[in-house]
C-alpha angles and dihedrals in degrees: 000000000000123000117228119213114234093213104048102010092236117158114233131184121271113277095020117149101197132037119252093215105046102009092233126141116273117233096249094052116111115184118226129225119292113257118208115237118247114248114249114261118211112213113223116214118239111249091212093059099042099047125171118284118247091250090057094060121087091218089064093058092045092053091046092052092050090050092052091049092050092050092048092051091049092050093049091048091052100041104049098054090046093048092049094051096038119093129168121238089250092061090045089054090051091053092048092052090050093050091050090049092049093052109095113244113257112240112237104246109204116197108242114244113262114259114253106259116220112255110238112241115259113255112237113244115240111264118247112255112262117242115258110271121222116267097255092052091046091052091049091053090052092051097046110046116204117236112233118211112210112234117209113221117237116261115262116264111256111226096171097098093042091051092050092050091048092052092051091049095047095044111107117245116259109276114244117219111256124240091251091053092050091049092046090051090056090060144281115270091202097060092086091051100048100105099042131102124251101275095041090046092056092049092046093047091052092049093048093048091051090064116101096237092059099045094108098037113124093225090054090052089055091048092051092049091052092047091051091051092051092048089055091053098036113029090189091058093085092055091059089061 
């Protein structure tokens, strides 16, 4: 059953306490006693449940610092021996070229031609015995002796001058020292960079090869070629030198 408001005659639902039209109290509404509001209670968190985070404790930072120091020491101990013993194939090729340039050129030793040995004279074969002549012919030979004309043998051919001229013609020309040997005699630009690591060795090799006395050294030519190739790949490579 709907409740009608006495002021504005608006029909309201059954059991309503206020009018929907004028918001006044309906005649059947009886207010109850006033209840006091409960005071707000602030809940305090338990310190045992919400403990400090690990990053808020000083022991955490101390342990983290010690761990970083240990890892840094281990990396340094591993890197420096490897960097000292590690060389690229390009550096190995430079050292091999230098060692070959330092080695003195071996003089070509030509075996002298064997001296012409004198040919032993041929022994004359024994003449076959003449057949026995008849007695009258033998007696005639005894009566008329044959005059023998001595024949002088020809002088032996002298090959001494011909052999000397042949030796001079066949002797190899004196070997001229190569350009690499002359440059190697002037000094080795890599001697000052022997005990350095890879990066320092490249820098030292470039500085040594820029000196005037090492301009024509074969090892310096190899170093310049490698530096030019790296500058083509990495334009910032030249600024580091």
